[in-house]
C-alpha positions as a printed Julia matrix, in Angstrom:
366×3 Matrix{Float64}:
 -16.11   29.09   -8.91
 -17.64   27.8    -5.81
 -15.05   25.55   -3.56
 -16.2    22.37   -3.71
 -18.01   21.14   -0.94
 -16.64   18.08    1.27
 -19.08   15.78    2.9
 -16.85   15.06    7.03
 -18.61   11.72    7.97
 -18.18   11.22   11.85
 -19.62    7.56   12.9
 -19.71    8.25   17.14
 -20.1     5.61   19.56
 -19.49    6.25   23.36
 -16.72    8.57   22.42
 -17.83   11.17   25.6
 -14.04   11.57   26.76
 -12.75   12.02   23.13
 -15.44   13.36   20.44
 -15.53   17.65   21.88
 -11.81   17.59   20.65
 -12.24   15.01   17.45
 -15.1    18.0    16.69
 -13.45   21.12   17.64
 -10.66   19.82   15.2
 -13.51   19.78   11.95
 -15.32   22.63   12.84
 -11.61   24.71   13.21
 -10.93   23.99    9.34
  -9.24   26.21    7.21
 -11.3    24.87    4.12
 -15.36   26.1     5.07
 -17.08   24.33    2.48
 -17.86   21.31    4.68
 -20.96   19.46    5.24
 -20.41   17.63    8.7
 -22.2    14.29    9.56
 -22.68   13.09   13.06
 -23.86    9.2    13.34
 -24.82    8.23   16.75
 -24.56    4.42   16.11
 -26.39    3.73   19.47
 -24.6     5.71   22.29
 -25.35    4.77   25.56
 -23.25    7.81   27.1
 -23.73   11.22   26.57
 -21.9    11.05   23.06
 -25.22   11.78   21.38
 -25.55   14.94   23.35
 -22.5    16.04   22.27
 -23.58   15.83   19.31
 -26.72   17.58   18.95
 -25.14   20.6    20.77
 -22.38   21.2    18.04
 -25.44   21.22   15.72
 -27.37   23.73   17.22
 -24.12   25.75   16.9
 -23.33   25.24   13.82
 -25.56   24.6    10.77
 -23.08   22.77    8.68
 -23.27   19.83   10.85
 -26.1    17.1    10.5
 -26.8    14.48   13.02
 -28.49   11.23   12.45
 -29.1     8.67   16.05
 -29.86    4.89   14.83
 -29.73    2.21   16.8
 -26.29    0.21   16.85
 -24.8    -0.87   13.66
 -21.1    -1.08   13.95
 -18.89    0.99   12.68
 -19.36    0.12    9.14
 -23.21    0.69    9.38
 -22.87    3.92   10.42
 -20.3     5.44    7.82
 -22.61    3.97    5.51
 -25.35    5.86    6.57
 -23.24    9.13    6.63
 -22.49    8.02    2.77
 -26.05    7.52    2.2
 -27.18   11.0     2.69
 -23.93   13.07    2.07
 -24.14   15.16   -0.9
 -20.25   16.47   -1.04
 -18.2    16.38   -4.14
 -15.79   14.8    -2.06
 -15.62   12.9     1.0
 -13.8    12.38    3.9
 -14.05    9.66    7.29
 -12.53   10.91   10.83
 -13.09    8.65   13.68
 -14.63    9.8    16.31
 -11.89    9.26   19.02
  -9.16   10.95   16.47
  -9.0    14.04   15.44
  -7.31   15.85   12.65
  -4.94   19.35   11.55
  -7.33   22.43   10.96
  -5.73   22.3     7.07
  -6.58   18.5     6.46
  -8.82   19.37    4.26
  -7.93   22.68    2.5
  -4.7    20.77    1.67
  -6.26   17.79    0.28
  -9.37   19.15   -1.47
  -5.88   21.79   -2.97
  -4.17   18.48   -4.29
  -7.28   16.54   -5.76
  -8.98   19.76   -8.04
  -4.83   20.2    -8.74
  -4.06   16.84   -9.87
  -7.87   15.73  -10.95
  -7.6    13.11   -8.27
 -10.23   10.81   -7.05
  -8.1     9.92   -3.99
  -5.71   12.2    -1.97
  -4.33   10.26    1.21
  -1.96   12.2     3.78
   0.23   10.85    6.44
  -0.7    10.4     9.87
   0.69   11.59   13.59
   0.18    8.21   16.3
  -0.59    9.46   19.15
   0.34    7.53   22.81
  -2.81    7.33   24.85
  -0.91    7.56   27.67
   1.43   10.87   27.27
  -0.99   12.23   23.8
   2.57   13.06   22.23
   2.75   12.14   18.67
   4.75   10.6    16.11
   5.47   10.17   12.57
   6.75    8.0    10.6
   7.36    9.13    6.95
   7.59    5.16    5.62
   5.25    4.01    7.18
   1.78    5.08    5.68
   2.92    5.76    2.11
   3.58    4.51   -1.45
   7.29    4.36   -0.83
   9.11    6.45   -3.31
   5.55    7.29   -5.25
   3.88   10.64   -5.39
   0.72    8.96   -7.51
  -0.74    6.35   -9.03
  -2.58    6.23  -12.34
  -3.77    2.48  -13.6
  -2.9     3.76  -17.27
   0.85    4.19  -16.42
   1.14    1.26  -14.39
  -0.6    -2.19  -14.65
  -2.38   -2.06  -11.03
  -0.91   -5.85  -10.18
   2.23   -4.37  -10.21
   0.71   -1.2    -8.35
  -0.73   -3.8    -5.5
   2.61   -5.96   -5.23
   4.77   -2.97   -4.97
   3.05   -0.16   -3.69
  -0.11   -0.92   -1.38
   1.17   -4.52   -0.08
   4.27   -2.62    1.09
   2.11   -0.7     3.62
  -0.62   -1.23    5.86
  -1.45    2.32    6.51
  -2.66    2.21    2.69
  -5.87    0.92    4.46
  -7.44    3.53    6.95
  -9.85    5.45    5.05
  -9.35    8.41    8.01
  -6.27    9.0     5.67
  -8.19    9.46    2.18
  -9.92   12.21    0.68
 -12.53   10.46   -1.95
 -14.19   11.78   -4.76
 -17.93   10.8    -3.52
 -19.78   10.37   -6.59
 -17.05    7.55   -7.53
 -18.38    5.11   -4.72
 -21.88    5.87   -5.79
 -21.54    4.98   -9.27
 -19.3     1.21   -8.38
 -21.64    1.19   -5.72
 -18.84    0.52   -3.2
 -19.78    0.46    0.97
 -18.35   -0.65    3.89
 -19.03   -4.45    4.96
 -19.86   -5.27    7.91
 -16.87   -5.95   10.33
 -18.89   -8.85   11.41
 -18.08  -10.91    8.19
 -15.15   -9.55    7.27
 -12.6    -8.17   10.43
 -11.45   -4.8     9.02
 -14.05   -3.1     7.24
 -10.86   -0.26    6.09
  -9.24   -3.28    4.28
 -11.63   -4.86    1.98
 -13.02   -0.79    0.84
  -9.81    0.27    0.2
  -8.34   -3.19   -2.1
 -11.46   -2.37   -3.61
 -11.52    1.65   -4.19
  -8.06    1.76   -5.32
  -9.13   -0.69   -8.57
 -11.57    1.21   -9.55
 -10.04    4.7    -9.53
  -8.63    6.72  -12.58
  -5.6     8.51  -10.36
  -4.42    8.44   -6.53
  -2.3    11.19   -5.21
  -0.12   11.5    -2.04
   0.46   14.77    0.18
   3.92   13.78    2.35
   2.6    15.8     5.27
   0.9    14.38    8.36
  -2.49   15.42    8.69
  -4.03   13.17   10.83
  -4.38   12.4    14.65
  -5.0     8.54   15.66
  -5.41    7.9    19.1
  -3.31    4.46   20.0
  -6.33    3.27   22.37
  -5.61   -0.05   24.09
  -9.35   -0.82   23.37
  -9.71    1.03   19.88
 -11.21   -1.39   16.82
  -7.36   -0.98   15.31
  -5.97   -2.14   18.48
  -7.81   -5.64   18.97
  -6.89   -8.69   17.4
  -9.2    -8.66   14.1
  -7.66  -11.92   12.05
  -9.65  -15.08   12.01
  -9.47  -17.74    9.06
 -13.21  -17.18    8.13
 -12.49  -13.5     8.18
  -9.07  -13.3     6.04
 -11.18  -15.95    3.29
 -13.96  -13.67    2.99
 -12.01  -10.82    2.65
 -10.13  -12.77   -0.92
 -13.36  -14.0    -1.48
 -15.48  -11.13   -1.65
 -12.26   -8.45   -3.41
 -12.09  -11.64   -5.95
 -16.21  -11.22   -6.58
 -15.67   -7.07   -6.78
 -13.13   -7.86   -9.41
 -14.68  -10.17  -11.06
 -17.98   -7.78  -11.29
 -15.75   -4.7   -13.05
 -13.93   -6.76  -14.9
 -10.35   -7.51  -14.1
 -10.51  -10.76  -12.14
  -8.05  -12.26  -14.76
  -5.84   -9.34  -14.33
  -5.21   -9.56  -10.57
  -5.33  -13.03  -10.73
  -1.82  -12.92   -8.96
  -2.63  -10.75   -6.89
  -5.2   -12.75   -4.38
  -2.52  -14.98   -3.14
  -0.38  -12.62   -1.38
  -3.72  -10.84    0.3
  -3.78  -13.41    2.6
  -0.04  -13.3     3.55
  -0.52   -9.46    3.87
  -3.28   -9.56    5.91
  -1.08  -12.28    8.49
   1.52   -9.62    8.05
  -0.45   -6.85    8.98
  -1.52   -8.44   11.89
   1.86   -9.73   13.09
   2.83   -6.53   12.57
   0.26   -4.73   15.01
   1.13   -6.72   17.33
   4.33   -6.35   17.41
   3.47   -2.65   17.22
   0.8    -2.75   20.19
   3.62   -5.02   22.42
   0.55   -7.44   22.81
   1.09  -11.06   23.58
  -1.99  -12.51   23.55
  -2.84  -11.05   20.02
   0.89  -12.9    19.04
  -0.5   -15.83   20.41
  -3.88  -15.18   18.41
  -2.47  -14.67   15.01
  -0.27  -17.33   15.28
  -3.07  -19.64   16.16
  -5.05  -17.94   13.4
  -2.04  -18.97   10.93
  -2.21  -22.39   11.86
  -6.2   -22.47   11.33
  -5.7   -21.0     7.86
  -2.85  -23.13    6.91
  -5.11  -26.1     7.9
  -8.35  -24.55    5.64
  -8.79  -26.65    2.66
  -9.84  -23.15    0.38
  -6.72  -21.12    2.17
  -4.01  -24.32    1.24
  -4.91  -22.92   -2.37
  -4.14  -19.59   -2.12
  -1.09  -20.58    0.12
   0.26  -22.91   -2.4
  -0.64  -20.52   -5.41
   1.86  -17.79   -3.47
   4.32  -19.97   -2.06
   4.85  -22.5    -4.58
   3.92  -21.32   -7.9
   5.39  -18.23  -10.66
   3.22  -15.86   -8.07
   5.77  -15.57   -5.93
   8.66  -15.38   -8.03
   7.51  -13.07  -10.6
   6.29  -10.39   -8.39
   9.77  -11.22   -6.18
  11.17   -8.22   -8.39
   8.08   -6.44   -8.07
   8.36   -5.65   -3.79
  10.71   -4.96   -1.51
  13.25   -7.51   -0.15
  12.16   -7.34    3.74
   8.51   -8.48    1.82
   9.49  -11.59    0.34
  11.37  -12.48    3.56
   8.71  -12.23    5.29
   6.65  -14.11    3.26
   8.91  -16.75    3.66
   9.3   -16.3     7.69
   5.89  -17.21    7.38
   6.09  -20.47    5.73
   9.2   -21.63    8.27
   6.8   -20.97   10.7
   3.8   -22.66    9.15
   6.37  -25.92    8.97
   8.04  -26.03   11.32
   4.23  -25.79   13.38
   3.51  -27.62   11.87
   5.68  -30.36   10.51
   5.74  -29.54    6.98
   7.93  -29.39    4.09
   9.76  -26.35    4.76
  11.69  -27.24    1.47
   9.46  -24.62   -0.25
  11.42  -21.67    0.66
  14.02  -23.36   -2.52
  11.77  -25.05   -4.89
  11.24  -22.86   -8.08
   8.28  -23.43  -10.37
  10.07  -25.62  -12.81
  11.71  -28.01  -10.38
  10.1   -31.63  -10.52
   9.45  -31.75   -6.55
   7.64  -28.32   -6.95
   5.2   -29.94   -9.64
   4.71  -33.52   -7.61
   3.92  -31.2    -4.21
   1.82  -29.11   -6.58
   0.18  -32.02   -7.57
  -0.42  -33.8    -3.91
  -2.68  -30.5    -2.73
  -4.17  -29.68   -5.71
  -7.56  -29.33   -4.95
C-alpha cells in the first residue's frame, strides 16, 4: 500500500535571508511522499526566485505567485489546490526536523487521527540556539483526545486553554478532507488578529481524534518583527474571534454544548497576549495589551462575556477542571480591571447564589 501523500504548505513573503534553510529542511524529509506548495505572496525581494529555483530542481514542488493577500490568504491559496491526504503548514522563516513528516504520519496512521501535534524548539534569533519547554506547547498529561471519551467543553477548559501552543497550525499534521468537508479556512488577520487561534479552535470542535507526539520537531524562529511577536490584542478582533467561534459552533449544532466555554475564550486571549508580552520582554507590547483589556471592559458586548465568566457559574463550574494557576490568572485580570477602572473587586469572592452577586448581575445585564 503506497504511503499517503502529505501536502506541505509554505506561505512566503520577503523572507530571503531565511527561506533557503526552510526549504532545505522540507526537501530533506525522510518521508518522501510529499507535495510541496510554495505560495509567493507578492514578495518584493528575491524570495519568489528562490521558490522557482527550488521547483526547478524537485518535481514535488509547486509554486504559486500571487498579489499580496496576507498569511491567511496565502495558506488558503495552498489549501485550495492541495491534494494530499494530510496537510502540514511551515512558516517560511522557520524550519523542521527531517523526520517530522514521517513521525507525524506514522502516528496518524497508527491511531486513526484527524490531527497529530508535536512540540517545538524555540530558536533565539541572535544566537540560533534552540530550547524546548515540554510543558509549554502540549496537552499536559494527555496523549490523545476523542470527543466520544471526553466532553468537548471539558477538553477546552482542562487542556486547550492551559496552553497557547495548541493554537499553532505549524505543529500539526491535519487530515485534509476534513477541512474541505466542513469547510474550514483561515480568516484574514485584519479581521481577527491571529489567524491560527480561530482556525484551531474550530478544528478541534469537529475532529474525531487528536494525538500528541511528545517530541519537538518544529524549529520556531523567534523574530522580533514577526507576526507572532507583534502585539495583536485589539478589542474588535477579540470580540470578533468569539462571535465567529460561536457562529461556527452553531452551524455545527454544538453551540449549546459549548455555551460555557465562550466566556473563557476572551480571558484566554488576554492571558495569551500577556504571556507573550512577558515572554518577549516587550514593554510596549505590555502597555498595549493592558490598554486593550481596559477597552474590552468598557465595551458592552465584552462586558457580557466578562460577567458570564467572572460572576456566573461558568468559572465556578470549570474551576475544578482548570489548573489552579489558570484560575489565578483570571482573577488577576479581574483584579487589574477593578483597580484600573475603579470597579468592584468583590467579584473575586462572590458565589453564584450570593444576593450581592445577583444584584451585580441584574445591574450589568444587557
